N, C-alpha and C positions, 0 to 999 in steps of 0.2 A: 325401068318399069313401064308397063303398057297400061293405058287407061282400059278399065274393064267394060265400059259401055261402047267405045268405038275402036279400041285397039291402037291408039295413036299415043305416042309418048308426049308430043307437043301439048295436048289437052291435059294431061297430068301436071306437067310443068306450069301451064297456065292456071290450073286449079290452085296449085301450091303457091304461086305468086299472088293470087287474088284473095287468099284466105286471111281474114282478119287476125286470127290467133297467130299464124305464121308471120304476119307482118309485125306484130308486137314483139315476138320472139326475135326476129331478125333485126330488130331496132336496137336491141341491147349490144353491149360490147362483145359478148360472147357470140351472139349471133352474126355480127359483123366480121369477126374474126374467122368464124366458119364459113362465111359466104365468100371470103378471099381465098379459102383453102378448101376446094370441094373434096379432095382426096381425104383429108382429116375428118371432114363432116361425115362422109361415107363410112370411114372407118369407126368413127364414134357411133353412127347409127347401127352398124353391124355388131359392134361390141355390146351395145345396150340391148339389142334385141336377142343376141344369142346368150347374154348373161342373165336374161330375165328367168329362164327356166331353173338354172342352178341356184340363183339367189331365192327364188320362190320355193324350191325344194328345201333349201337350208332353213328358211324362216318357218316352213311347215314343220321340219324337224324340231326346231327349237321350240316351237309352240307345242307340239306333241310332248317333248321332253319336259317342258314346264308343267303341263297338265298332269302328266304321269308322276312327276315328282310331288305335285300337291296331293294327288290321290294316294300315292304311297305313304306320304307323311301323315295323311288323315287316318289311313289303315294302321299305320305304325302307332299312332297316338291312341287309337281305339283298343289295340293289342295291349299297350302299356297300361291303359286304364284298367283293362280286363285282368291283367296279371295283378295289378296293384289291389284291385278289389277283392280278388280271390285270396291274396295274402292277407289283407285286412279281415276278411271273413274267417280265415283259419286262425288267425291270432286271437280275434274276439271269441271264436268258438273255444279255443283252448283256454283262455282266461275264464270263460264261463264254466267250463268243466272243472278247471282247478278250483274255482270259488266253490262250486257245488260239493266237491270231494272234501275241501277243507271244512265246509259247513257241516257235512255229515260227521266227519270225524270229530269236530269240536262239539257237536251236539251229544255224540255218544260219550265223549269224556266228561261232559257237564252232568249227564245223567248218572255216570258212575260216581262222580263227586257228590251228588245230592244223595244217592244211596249210601255212600260211605259216611256222609255227615249225619245221615238219619239213623245210622246204626244197622242198616240192612245190607251193608257192603260184605261180600265175601272175598277174601283176598284172592287176587289172581296170581298165578305162579310167574313171578318175574316181570309182569307187565307194569309199565310206568303208569301211574294213575295220577290225576290231578287232584290235589287236596285242597278244597276251598271250604272255608268255615260255613256253618249254618247261617251265621248272621248276614253274610254277604249274599247267599243264595235265597234267603227267606222270601223275597218278592217273587222269585221265578220258580219256586218248588212246585206250586200247583200246575204251572204250565208244563213242566218237564215231565211230570208223572202222568 
């Protein structure tokens, strides 16, 4: 490599040898090992420089995948809550409708029973009627008429 300011390789080597950061790194066992084997140091430098882009792209892909998984999970959970809520609403509406129909039918049968016990009942052809005595219905007679 050539120094950018003056174009000489010697200045770049002098800068590298005078740098405090590089002196600390060169003092370690790995730094001493690489200093004795310059070809291996160059190969390691080239490998790390060339591997930076693929490793960076992989990490970006992993990050995007994690973010998309979280977003997809949140959307799926919202969808499941929506489906569960609609199911609950349908079931509760069905129960309310069923109880309303049963209440109407029961009320009609109780009116028929009160009319029968009061003597104003006209027999219905083949319909099942509920026979309740006047003593049991006496408190409710005024409400039902």
